PABATI-857991 format. One record per residue (C-alpha): residue in one letter; residue number from 1; x, z, y. Coordinates in nm, 3 decimals, always signed. Example, Ala and Ser with C-alpha at 12.3 -4.5 7.8 and 13.67 -1.06 7.14 Angstrom:
<rs>
r->a	k->1	east->+1.230	up->+0.780	north->-0.450
r->s	k->2	east->+1.367	up->+0.714	north->-0.106
</rs>
This chain:
<rs>
r->m	k->1	east->+2.750	up->-1.206	north->-0.141
r->v	k->2	east->+2.630	up->-1.442	north->+0.138
r->r	k->3	east->+2.399	up->-1.308	north->+0.368
r->m	k->4	east->+2.016	up->-1.356	north->+0.296
r->t	k->5	east->+1.752	up->-1.447	north->+0.483
r->h	k->6	east->+1.479	up->-1.150	north->+0.505
r->r	k->7	east->+1.213	up->-1.313	north->+0.301
r->a	k->8	east->+1.476	up->-1.440	north->+0.030
r->r	k->9	east->+1.607	up->-1.060	north->+0.007
r->v	k->10	east->+1.275	up->-0.929	north->-0.066
r->l	k->11	east->+1.152	up->-1.196	north->-0.289
r->a	k->12	east->+1.482	up->-1.127	north->-0.508
r->a	k->13	east->+1.422	up->-0.798	north->-0.533
r->v	k->14	east->+1.098	up->-0.790	north->-0.633
r->d	k->15	east->+1.196	up->-1.067	north->-0.889
r->r	k->16	east->+1.483	up->-0.823	north->-1.007
r->q	k->17	east->+1.764	up->-1.013	north->-0.858
r->e	k->18	east->+2.075	up->-0.862	north->-0.724
r->t	k->19	east->+2.081	up->-0.886	north->-0.365
r->d	k->20	east->+2.313	up->-0.863	north->-0.062
r->r	k->21	east->+2.184	up->-0.522	north->+0.029
r->t	k->22	east->+1.870	up->-0.357	north->-0.032
r->p	k->23	east->+1.605	up->-0.497	north->+0.124
r->i	k->24	east->+1.392	up->-0.252	north->+0.400
r->d	k->25	east->+1.004	up->-0.209	north->+0.442
r->f	k->26	east->+0.872	up->-0.030	north->+0.748
r->g	k->27	east->+0.521	up->-0.130	north->+0.878
r->g	k->28	east->+0.462	up->-0.416	north->+0.628
r->t	k->29	east->+0.172	up->-0.230	north->+0.452
r->l	k->30	east->-0.055	up->+0.084	north->+0.531
r->a	k->31	east->+0.121	up->+0.260	north->+0.267
r->t	k->32	east->+0.525	up->+0.238	north->+0.410
r->t	k->33	east->+0.450	up->+0.315	north->+0.810
r->i	k->34	east->+0.465	up->+0.630	north->+1.003
r->v	k->35	east->+0.191	up->+0.833	north->+1.191
r->p	k->36	east->+0.206	up->+0.865	north->+1.610
r->c	k->37	east->+0.339	up->+1.172	north->+1.649
r->t	k->38	east->+0.647	up->+1.103	north->+1.465
r->y	k->39	east->+0.675	up->+0.748	north->+1.584
r->e	k->40	east->+0.698	up->+0.899	north->+1.953
r->k	k->41	east->+0.964	up->+1.138	north->+1.856
r->l	k->42	east->+1.123	up->+0.846	north->+1.684
r->k	k->43	east->+1.100	up->+0.650	north->+1.995
r->h	k->44	east->+1.243	up->+0.914	north->+2.262
r->h	k->45	east->+1.544	up->+0.955	north->+2.001
r->l	k->46	east->+1.587	up->+0.600	north->+2.063
r->g	k->47	east->+1.543	up->+0.568	north->+2.409
r->e	k->48	east->+1.200	up->+0.338	north->+2.300
r->t	k->49	east->+0.977	up->+0.339	north->+2.605
r->h	k->50	east->+0.720	up->+0.051	north->+2.456
r->k	k->51	east->+0.340	up->+0.150	north->+2.380
r->t	k->52	east->+0.278	up->+0.269	north->+2.052
r->i	k->53	east->+0.031	up->+0.038	north->+1.857
r->i	k->54	east->-0.246	up->+0.200	north->+1.605
r->g	k->55	east->-0.243	up->-0.063	north->+1.369
r->w	k->56	east->-0.473	up->+0.132	north->+1.078
r->k	k->57	east->-0.716	up->+0.275	north->+1.285
r->r	k->58	east->-0.906	up->+0.488	north->+1.017
r->q	k->59	east->-0.534	up->+0.618	north->+0.851
r->q	k->60	east->-0.450	up->+0.630	north->+1.231
r->l	k->61	east->-0.143	up->+0.454	north->+1.124
r->v	k->62	east->+0.148	up->+0.306	north->+1.349
r->l	k->63	east->+0.210	up->-0.066	north->+1.379
r->p	k->64	east->+0.564	up->-0.043	north->+1.470
r->a	k->65	east->+0.687	up->-0.247	north->+1.734
r->e	k->66	east->+0.919	up->-0.572	north->+1.710
r->t	k->67	east->+1.202	up->-0.414	north->+1.881
r->m	k->68	east->+1.180	up->-0.111	north->+1.637
r->i	k->69	east->+1.160	up->-0.298	north->+1.303
r->r	k->70	east->+1.478	up->-0.505	north->+1.484
r->r	k->71	east->+1.671	up->-0.217	north->+1.540
r->f	k->72	east->+1.653	up->-0.136	north->+1.162
r->d	k->73	east->+1.683	up->-0.509	north->+1.039
r->v	k->74	east->+1.325	up->-0.457	north->+0.853
r->d	k->75	east->+1.294	up->-0.731	north->+0.613
r->t	k->76	east->+0.903	up->-0.701	north->+0.582
r->r	k->77	east->+0.658	up->-0.813	north->+0.827
r->p	k->78	east->+0.277	up->-0.733	north->+0.766
r->l	k->79	east->-0.046	up->-0.983	north->+0.768
r->k	k->80	east->-0.351	up->-0.810	north->+0.781
r->l	k->81	east->-0.735	up->-0.933	north->+0.782
r->g	k->82	east->-0.952	up->-0.947	north->+1.094
r->d	k->83	east->-1.222	up->-0.704	north->+1.199
r->y	k->84	east->-1.587	up->-0.776	north->+1.043
r->d	k->85	east->-1.828	up->-0.908	north->+1.277
r->g	k->86	east->-2.145	up->-0.683	north->+1.285
r->g	k->87	east->-2.267	up->-0.505	north->+0.974
r->k	k->88	east->-2.301	up->-0.169	north->+0.943
r->a	k->89	east->-2.008	up->-0.011	north->+1.097
r->r	k->90	east->-2.081	up->+0.226	north->+1.424
r->v	k->91	east->-1.936	up->+0.476	north->+1.620
r->l	k->92	east->-2.154	up->+0.824	north->+1.533
r->s	k->93	east->-1.961	up->+1.052	north->+1.776
r->t	k->94	east->-1.617	up->+1.102	north->+1.924
r->h	k->95	east->-1.481	up->+1.201	north->+1.563
r->q	k->96	east->-1.723	up->+0.996	north->+1.338
r->m	k->97	east->-1.788	up->+0.680	north->+1.247
r->i	k->98	east->-1.944	up->+0.452	north->+0.942
r->d	k->99	east->-1.799	up->+0.165	north->+0.826
r->n	k->100	east->-1.905	up->-0.172	north->+0.670
r->w	k->101	east->-1.939	up->-0.019	north->+0.311
r->g	k->102	east->-2.181	up->+0.272	north->+0.390
r->t	k->103	east->-1.894	up->+0.546	north->+0.417
r->t	k->104	east->-1.947	up->+0.823	north->+0.704
r->w	k->105	east->-1.575	up->+0.924	north->+0.809
r->s	k->106	east->-1.499	up->+1.248	north->+1.034
r->k	k->107	east->-1.199	up->+1.290	north->+1.219
r->e	k->108	east->-1.006	up->+1.637	north->+1.230
r->a	k->109	east->-0.826	up->+1.695	north->+1.575
r->g	k->110	east->-0.485	up->+1.551	north->+1.536
r->g	k->111	east->-0.589	up->+1.421	north->+1.209
r->h	k->112	east->-0.669	up->+1.101	north->+1.025
r->y	k->113	east->-1.045	up->+1.057	north->+0.904
r->l	k->114	east->-1.155	up->+1.134	north->+0.622
r->n	k->115	east->-1.459	up->+1.060	north->+0.383
r->v	k->116	east->-1.740	up->+1.273	north->+0.412
r->a	k->117	east->-2.073	up->+1.056	north->+0.258
r->g	k->118	east->-2.159	up->+0.773	north->+0.126
r->p	k->119	east->-2.414	up->+0.529	north->-0.015
r->f	k->120	east->-2.412	up->+0.696	north->-0.363
r->y	k->121	east->-2.275	up->+1.012	north->-0.281
r->k	k->122	east->-2.596	up->+1.179	north->-0.403
r->t	k->123	east->-2.777	up->+0.932	north->-0.633
r->e	k->124	east->-2.835	up->+0.906	north->-0.994
r->a	k->125	east->-2.559	up->+0.718	north->-1.193
r->d	k->126	east->-2.767	up->+0.419	north->-1.211
r->p	k->127	east->-2.607	up->+0.080	north->-1.232
r->a	k->128	east->-2.927	up->-0.080	north->-1.096
r->l	k->129	east->-2.877	up->+0.121	north->-0.767
r->i	k->130	east->-2.514	up->-0.098	north->-0.722
r->e	k->131	east->-2.706	up->-0.432	north->-0.764
r->a	k->132	east->-2.973	up->-0.351	north->-0.471
r->y	k->133	east->-2.746	up->-0.204	north->-0.260
r->d	k->134	east->-2.652	up->-0.387	north->+0.040
r->w	k->135	east->-2.293	up->-0.477	north->+0.030
r->p	k->136	east->-2.040	up->-0.633	north->+0.283
r->d	k->137	east->-2.065	up->-0.978	north->+0.328
r->p	k->138	east->-1.717	up->-1.139	north->+0.202
r->d	k->139	east->-1.738	up->-1.437	north->+0.363
r->n	k->140	east->-1.816	up->-1.257	north->+0.702
r->p	k->141	east->-1.586	up->-1.514	north->+0.946
r->g	k->142	east->-1.436	up->-1.183	north->+1.144
r->l	k->143	east->-1.205	up->-1.081	north->+0.831
r->y	k->144	east->-1.016	up->-1.450	north->+0.895
r->r	k->145	east->-1.021	up->-1.528	north->+1.220
r->g	k->146	east->-0.706	up->-1.585	north->+1.338
r->l	k->147	east->-0.545	up->-1.505	north->+0.986
r->k	k->148	east->-0.421	up->-1.839	north->+0.941
r->t	k->149	east->-0.251	up->-1.883	north->+1.288
r->q	k->150	east->-0.059	up->-1.543	north->+1.271
r->a	k->151	east->+0.039	up->-1.655	north->+0.924
r->e	k->152	east->+0.228	up->-1.930	north->+1.025
r->d	k->153	east->+0.337	up->-1.791	north->+1.292
r->l	k->154	east->+0.498	up->-1.508	north->+1.078
r->h	k->155	east->+0.597	up->-1.787	north->+0.784
r->n	k->156	east->+0.719	up->-2.053	north->+1.031
r->c	k->157	east->+0.888	up->-1.911	north->+1.295
r->t	k->158	east->+1.086	up->-1.600	north->+1.137
r->d	k->159	east->+1.253	up->-1.553	north->+0.804
r->y	k->160	east->+1.074	up->-1.204	north->+0.714
r->a	k->161	east->+0.867	up->-1.168	north->+0.416
r->v	k->162	east->+0.496	up->-1.179	north->+0.475
r->i	k->163	east->+0.256	up->-0.901	north->+0.322
r->l	k->164	east->-0.086	up->-0.986	north->+0.301
r->d	k->165	east->-0.232	up->-0.642	north->+0.288
r->l	k->166	east->-0.564	up->-0.636	north->+0.128
r->g	k->167	east->-0.631	up->-0.267	north->+0.194
r->i	k->168	east->-0.747	up->-0.059	north->-0.058
r->g	k->169	east->-0.884	up->-0.129	north->-0.423
r->i	k->170	east->-1.143	up->-0.056	north->-0.637
r->v	k->171	east->-1.068	up->+0.315	north->-0.749
r->t	k->172	east->-1.044	up->+0.429	north->-0.409
r->r	k->173	east->-1.328	up->+0.207	north->-0.311
r->a	k->174	east->-1.544	up->+0.349	north->-0.560
r->q	k->175	east->-1.438	up->+0.713	north->-0.450
r->f	k->176	east->-1.548	up->+0.620	north->-0.098
r->v	k->177	east->-1.846	up->+0.491	north->-0.167
r->r	k->178	east->-1.967	up->+0.779	north->-0.433
r->g	k->179	east->-1.747	up->+1.071	north->-0.381
r->f	k->180	east->-1.393	up->+1.181	north->-0.495
r->m	k->181	east->-1.510	up->+1.406	north->-0.794
r->e	k->182	east->-1.848	up->+1.238	north->-0.878
r->f	k->183	east->-1.658	up->+0.867	north->-0.939
r->l	k->184	east->-1.435	up->+1.103	north->-1.163
r->i	k->185	east->-1.736	up->+1.204	north->-1.343
r->d	k->186	east->-1.851	up->+0.893	north->-1.379
r->m	k->187	east->-1.585	up->+0.803	north->-1.540
r->t	k->188	east->-1.608	up->+1.035	north->-1.850
r->l	k->189	east->-2.008	up->+1.099	north->-1.837
r->h	k->190	east->-2.135	up->+0.755	north->-1.681
r->p	k->191	east->-1.924	up->+0.475	north->-1.780
r->e	k->192	east->-2.139	up->+0.218	north->-1.788
r->f	k->193	east->-2.225	up->+0.337	north->-1.395
r->a	k->194	east->-1.850	up->+0.351	north->-1.329
r->n	k->195	east->-1.796	up->+0.018	north->-1.502
r->a	k->196	east->-2.067	up->-0.145	north->-1.327
r->l	k->197	east->-1.948	up->-0.011	north->-0.969
r->l	k->198	east->-1.570	up->-0.104	north->-1.047
r->s	k->199	east->-1.692	up->-0.461	north->-1.124
r->k	k->200	east->-1.908	up->-0.510	north->-0.844
r->l	k->201	east->-1.631	up->-0.422	north->-0.590
r->g	k->202	east->-1.367	up->-0.621	north->-0.783
r->q	k->203	east->-1.572	up->-0.897	north->-0.758
r->i	k->204	east->-1.591	up->-0.831	north->-0.343
r->w	k->205	east->-1.249	up->-0.796	north->-0.394
r->i	k->206	east->-1.170	up->-1.103	north->-0.572
r->h	k->207	east->-1.419	up->-1.328	north->-0.330
r->i	k->208	east->-1.199	up->-1.202	north->-0.011
r->a	k->209	east->-0.861	up->-1.208	north->-0.170
r->r	k->210	east->-0.995	up->-1.570	north->-0.258
r->n	k->211	east->-1.104	up->-1.668	north->+0.096
r->a	k->212	east->-0.776	up->-1.552	north->+0.233
r->l	k->213	east->-0.550	up->-1.706	north->+0.002
r->q	k->214	east->-0.720	up->-2.049	north->+0.026
r->e	k->215	east->-0.603	up->-2.031	north->+0.394
r->v	k->216	east->-0.265	up->-1.862	north->+0.378
r->g	k->217	east->-0.176	up->-1.887	north->+0.020
r->h	k->218	east->+0.127	up->-2.110	north->+0.091
r->l	k->219	east->+0.219	up->-1.903	north->+0.352
r->v	k->220	east->+0.247	up->-1.546	north->+0.237
r->d	k->221	east->+0.540	up->-1.410	north->+0.031
r->v	k->222	east->+0.364	up->-1.105	north->-0.104
r->v	k->223	east->-0.006	up->-0.939	north->-0.142
r->f	k->224	east->-0.095	up->-0.589	north->-0.125
r->w	k->225	east->-0.318	up->-0.350	north->-0.175
r->g	k->226	east->-0.363	up->+0.061	north->-0.247
r->d	k->227	east->-0.525	up->+0.226	north->-0.491
r->d	k->228	east->-0.435	up->+0.606	north->-0.634
r->y	k->229	east->-0.422	up->+0.684	north->-0.990
r->g	k->230	east->-0.210	up->+1.006	north->-0.978
r->m	k->231	east->-0.187	up->+1.362	north->-0.876
r->q	k->232	east->+0.135	up->+1.572	north->-0.842
r->q	k->233	east->+0.135	up->+1.675	north->-1.169
r->a	k->234	east->-0.071	up->+1.410	north->-1.398
r->p	k->235	east->-0.284	up->+1.107	north->-1.368
r->l	k->236	east->-0.610	up->+1.154	north->-1.198
r->f	k->237	east->-0.803	up->+1.069	north->-1.520
r->r	k->238	east->-0.700	up->+0.973	north->-1.890
r->p	k->239	east->-0.497	up->+0.691	north->-1.884
r->q	k->240	east->-0.725	up->+0.547	north->-2.153
r->l	k->241	east->-1.005	up->+0.531	north->-1.907
r->f	k->242	east->-0.755	up->+0.344	north->-1.649
r->t	k->243	east->-0.721	up->+0.066	north->-1.990
r->d	k->244	east->-1.101	up->+0.091	north->-2.052
r->l	k->245	east->-1.216	up->+0.079	north->-1.701
r->v	k->246	east->-1.000	up->-0.030	north->-1.434
r->k	k->247	east->-0.726	up->-0.266	north->-1.586
r->p	k->248	east->-0.989	up->-0.533	north->-1.672
r->v	k->249	east->-1.107	up->-0.539	north->-1.306
r->n	k->250	east->-0.715	up->-0.552	north->-1.190
r->q	k->251	east->-0.596	up->-0.812	north->-1.430
r->r	k->252	east->-0.848	up->-1.041	north->-1.260
r->m	k->253	east->-0.766	up->-0.947	north->-0.902
r->v	k->254	east->-0.368	up->-1.038	north->-1.001
r->t	k->255	east->-0.467	up->-1.336	north->-1.196
r->t	k->256	east->-0.657	up->-1.433	north->-0.815
r->v	k->257	east->-0.319	up->-1.400	north->-0.633
r->k	k->258	east->-0.150	up->-1.566	north->-0.856
r->e	k->259	east->-0.364	up->-1.839	north->-0.898
r->l	k->260	east->-0.421	up->-1.933	north->-0.521
r->s	k->261	east->-0.028	up->-1.830	north->-0.425
r->d	k->262	east->+0.295	up->-1.812	north->-0.530
r->a	k->263	east->+0.325	up->-1.454	north->-0.382
r->r	k->264	east->+0.434	up->-1.130	north->-0.545
r->v	k->265	east->+0.198	up->-0.857	north->-0.633
r->l	k->266	east->+0.286	up->-0.558	north->-0.497
r->l	k->267	east->+0.064	up->-0.221	north->-0.580
r->h	k->268	east->+0.019	up->+0.112	north->-0.448
r->s	k->269	east->-0.051	up->+0.402	north->-0.625
r->c	k->270	east->+0.054	up->+0.761	north->-0.524
r->g	k->271	east->+0.120	up->+1.005	north->-0.786
r->s	k->272	east->+0.228	up->+1.062	north->-1.189
r->v	k->273	east->+0.130	up->+0.730	north->-1.279
r->a	k->274	east->+0.408	up->+0.687	north->-1.525
r->p	k->275	east->+0.145	up->+0.617	north->-1.853
r->m	k->276	east->-0.022	up->+0.411	north->-1.680
r->i	k->277	east->+0.256	up->+0.214	north->-1.580
r->p	k->278	east->+0.261	up->-0.032	north->-1.934
r->d	k->279	east->-0.124	up->-0.147	north->-1.860
r->m	k->280	east->+0.002	up->-0.206	north->-1.490
r->i	k->281	east->+0.258	up->-0.447	north->-1.623
r->d	k->282	east->+0.023	up->-0.628	north->-1.823
r->t	k->283	east->-0.196	up->-0.701	north->-1.572
r->g	k->284	east->+0.057	up->-0.878	north->-1.430
r->i	k->285	east->+0.171	up->-0.707	north->-1.118
r->d	k->286	east->+0.568	up->-0.750	north->-1.001
r->a	k->287	east->+0.617	up->-0.388	north->-0.797
r->l	k->288	east->+0.493	up->-0.038	north->-0.776
r->n	k->289	east->+0.440	up->+0.156	north->-0.450
r->p	k->290	east->+0.554	up->+0.419	north->-0.362
r->v	k->291	east->+0.705	up->+0.541	north->-0.653
r->q	k->292	east->+0.654	up->+0.933	north->-0.626
r->v	k->293	east->+0.982	up->+1.081	north->-0.729
r->s	k->294	east->+0.891	up->+1.422	north->-0.674
r->a	k->295	east->+0.571	up->+1.400	north->-0.897
r->d	k->296	east->+0.560	up->+1.486	north->-1.282
r->n	k->297	east->+0.727	up->+1.237	north->-1.508
r->m	k->298	east->+0.861	up->+1.018	north->-1.195
r->d	k->299	east->+1.217	up->+1.062	north->-1.250
r->p	k->300	east->+1.332	up->+0.724	north->-1.120
r->a	k->301	east->+1.658	up->+0.706	north->-1.380
r->k	k->302	east->+1.356	up->+0.717	north->-1.631
r->l	k->303	east->+1.127	up->+0.454	north->-1.424
r->k	k->304	east->+1.407	up->+0.241	north->-1.390
r->s	k->305	east->+1.540	up->+0.268	north->-1.775
r->d	k->306	east->+1.175	up->+0.255	north->-1.906
r->f	k->307	east->+1.016	up->-0.046	north->-1.668
r->g	k->308	east->+1.310	up->-0.194	north->-1.493
r->d	k->309	east->+1.324	up->-0.497	north->-1.678
r->r	k->310	east->+0.952	up->-0.585	north->-1.639
r->l	k->311	east->+0.885	up->-0.431	north->-1.286
r->a	k->312	east->+1.056	up->-0.349	north->-0.915
r->f	k->313	east->+0.991	up->-0.059	north->-0.726
r->w	k->314	east->+0.899	up->-0.034	north->-0.395
r->g	k->315	east->+0.924	up->+0.319	north->-0.200
r->g	k->316	east->+1.158	up->+0.579	north->-0.378
r->i	k->317	east->+1.244	up->+0.805	north->-0.073
r->d	k->318	east->+1.088	up->+1.154	north->-0.072
r->t	k->319	east->+0.898	up->+1.260	north->+0.182
r->q	k->320	east->+0.762	up->+1.567	north->+0.026
r->d	k->321	east->+1.111	up->+1.732	north->+0.034
r->v	k->322	east->+1.450	up->+1.512	north->+0.128
r->l	k->323	east->+1.296	up->+1.352	north->+0.493
r->p	k->324	east->+1.136	up->+1.654	north->+0.622
r->f	k->325	east->+1.370	up->+1.935	north->+0.539
r->r	k->326	east->+1.721	up->+1.811	north->+0.467
r->t	k->327	east->+2.037	up->+1.723	north->+0.677
r->p	k->328	east->+2.071	up->+1.364	north->+0.789
r->v	k->329	east->+2.397	up->+1.377	north->+0.543
r->e	k->330	east->+2.185	up->+1.489	north->+0.254
r->v	k->331	east->+1.925	up->+1.232	north->+0.356
r->v	k->332	east->+2.239	up->+0.989	north->+0.343
r->e	k->333	east->+2.320	up->+1.084	north->-0.009
r->y	k->334	east->+1.984	up->+1.074	north->-0.165
r->v	k->335	east->+1.942	up->+0.710	north->-0.006
r->q	k->336	east->+2.229	up->+0.612	north->-0.195
r->h	k->337	east->+2.126	up->+0.776	north->-0.527
r->i	k->338	east->+1.813	up->+0.595	north->-0.469
r->i	k->339	east->+1.972	up->+0.279	north->-0.406
r->k	k->340	east->+2.206	up->+0.333	north->-0.734
r->t	k->341	east->+1.945	up->+0.424	north->-0.959
r->l	k->342	east->+1.616	up->+0.196	north->-0.860
r->g	k->343	east->+1.820	up->-0.093	north->-0.756
r->k	k->344	east->+2.082	up->-0.091	north->-1.012
r->g	k->345	east->+2.094	up->-0.488	north->-1.106
r->g	k->346	east->+1.819	up->-0.551	north->-0.849
r->g	k->347	east->+1.438	up->-0.464	north->-0.845
r->y	k->348	east->+1.420	up->-0.249	north->-0.536
r->v	k->349	east->+1.281	up->-0.263	north->-0.199
r->l	k->350	east->+1.357	up->+0.063	north->+0.020
r->s	k->351	east->+1.038	up->+0.246	north->+0.161
r->t	k->352	east->+0.939	up->+0.588	north->+0.211
r->v	k->353	east->+0.704	up->+0.767	north->-0.036
r->h	k->354	east->+0.372	up->+0.668	north->+0.170
r->n	k->355	east->+0.385	up->+0.715	north->+0.524
r->i	k->356	east->+0.638	up->+0.917	north->+0.749
r->q	k->357	east->+0.455	up->+1.257	north->+0.870
r->e	k->358	east->+0.458	up->+1.472	north->+1.116
r->q	k->359	east->+0.756	up->+1.688	north->+0.966
r->v	k->360	east->+1.023	up->+1.429	north->+0.965
r->p	k->361	east->+1.298	up->+1.435	north->+1.241
r->p	k->362	east->+1.397	up->+1.156	north->+1.398
r->e	k->363	east->+1.756	up->+1.204	north->+1.318
r->n	k->364	east->+1.657	up->+1.165	north->+0.899
r->i	k->365	east->+1.479	up->+0.881	north->+0.971
r->v	k->366	east->+1.778	up->+0.717	north->+1.125
r->a	k->367	east->+1.987	up->+0.810	north->+0.847
r->m	k->368	east->+1.776	up->+0.656	north->+0.610
r->f	k->369	east->+1.767	up->+0.336	north->+0.737
r->e	k->370	east->+2.150	up->+0.330	north->+0.858
r->a	k->371	east->+2.226	up->+0.458	north->+0.477
r->c	k->372	east->+2.025	up->+0.150	north->+0.345
r->l	k->373	east->+2.206	up->-0.111	north->+0.590
r->a	k->374	east->+2.534	up->-0.001	north->+0.505
r->n	k->375	east->+2.464	up->-0.054	north->+0.157
r->r	k->376	east->+2.564	up->-0.406	north->+0.123
r->s	k->377	east->+2.763	up->-0.626	north->-0.139
</rs>
């Protein structure tokens, strides 16, 4: 097969077409990158001396340097919104901060920030509180400052697939402002409140997406956002709750993206989410990340058989066992297996199942990428 451009390779894969080799994503989104300590080991292993840049501060995740991602012929590049001007965000102490949504974050030594408080953590489940709250302004100019210039540089001066990273989705955001357990309780016991909160968060997300895509919709190839609907053994909540509460808002989000661009939609959700995938497909998404193959009911062969004619898969390289604990030879064999399984007939972009963590040796990272690059048509 004739060698494809990076952009054409990613778009063909997401459109479930054959490609000259499996496309690679490393650092294209906040869920497909690497933690700083492991990146330092990888740099040392490869003799790289560039400065490590933290691209996602709250999550403490690296924006891989161009020299690094060129080394592995990575096909994607991220396009991120800017920082909000003013608002509630402020540093409370050395290891604590509050964001513009009113969520308080606390950082443990060597780790990332965890949400510990928010505007609805200890309130009644009263929808009126949602309407009365001082939400972030989706028209804040800081969010879009420089966005078009960055997009033009990436689209016009490179052949990489440009991924507009729109951050997190409505379920995760609801948990950040309400509390993890509290929001799950709301979904069952206080559905009116849960629906009002999800609808408000969706309204803000859509407004931001609309503003961004009106500037750069013609310049981006993929639009990404991350939510979490699954645990290791099962969905996080009953699939019917996804159908009733989450799906209608997600459908409006996807529709907004597709009305304002030709971009493909990449949705992230960890965990065992197979029962929800038909509803996800109904909303119009094109690809699912991270394909947590170690979770229950997430066997890659079955996923491909059940959904591969309607959905592309983006991820699939196990970070719970294979990458941290197997040998480089075993990593190569595993990568070849996943490519043959999820990539059969097209429809697969290689990345890790979420971000590369501290236990992963650099030799295994290199083995993963080199195994993919060796897999050419």
